[in-house]
N, C-alpha and C positions, 0 to 999 in steps of 0.2 A: 545045357545046363549038366554036364558030365562032373563038373568039379565038386569034390565033397566039401561040406560045411565043417569048418574047426570051431568047435565051441572052447571057451575058456571059462574059468570059474572065477570071473572078475566081480566085484561088488557092483550091485544094480544101484545106481543112484536115483531114487524116484522119490517124488514130492507130492504133497496133497494139493489139489487146487479147489478153492472155495467154490461151491456150486452156488452161482451168482443168478442163472436164467430162471425166470418164473416158472411155475407149472402152468400147462395149457390152460387151465380153469381160471388163472390170474390174467390171462391175456384177452380178455373180452371187454374190457374198458374201452369206451370210446374216446376218440381224439380228431382233430382237423387232420386232413393229409394233403400230399402234393401227388399228382398223377405222374407216373413213370412207367416205363415198359421194362420188365425183367423176366427172365426165363428161371423156372424153379425146376427141381425134379419130380416127376409124377408122383413119387411116393410122400415128398413132403407137401405138396398140394392136397393129396389124398387124406393124409393125417390131419392137415389143419380143416380141411372140410368136414371131416367126421367130427373132430372136437367141435367145431363151430355149429354144426347142427345140433349137437347133443345140449349146447349151450344157448341155443336159439340166437345166434350172432353171426356176423359175417366173418369169414375166413381170412379175407384180406385185412380186416381190422386186427385179428389177432396176430397176422404176421407182421403188420405195421407196429404194434406194441411190443413183440419181441424185438423188432429192429431199434426201437427206442430205448428199451431196456438195455440192450448192448452198448448203444451209444451212452448212455447215462453211465455206464460202468466203466468205460474206457475213455470218455472225453477228457476227463482231469488229467489220465496218463499222458495223453497226445499232447496237451497244452503245457505241461511240466518238462516235457523232452526237447532238447535243443540240439539240434544237428551241427550248430555253429555257422550254418549258411547264412542266417539272417545277417549277422554280424560282419561276415565276410562281405555279403553283397552291397551292406549299408557303407562298408570302406570303400568299395569299387564305384560307388556313384560320385 
């Protein structure tokens, strides 16, 4: 890494992203779940365990709620996007 970094004065193109994730306290709502096996970072699990203990709930339920919120946010975007493959594959059949 002996190369020098050359900086330029180009303008930065930044955009504001809406904060759509709920606060940890909003993740304590219960809901039916499906059992899966997943590896998470220790710091994430420790964080959710601490918040869950403070709210007298399950950290796993909070993580599930977070994933549900993420799914709700992007599910419509996913169904609206079209890669064109379905039309191509239908024509091939």
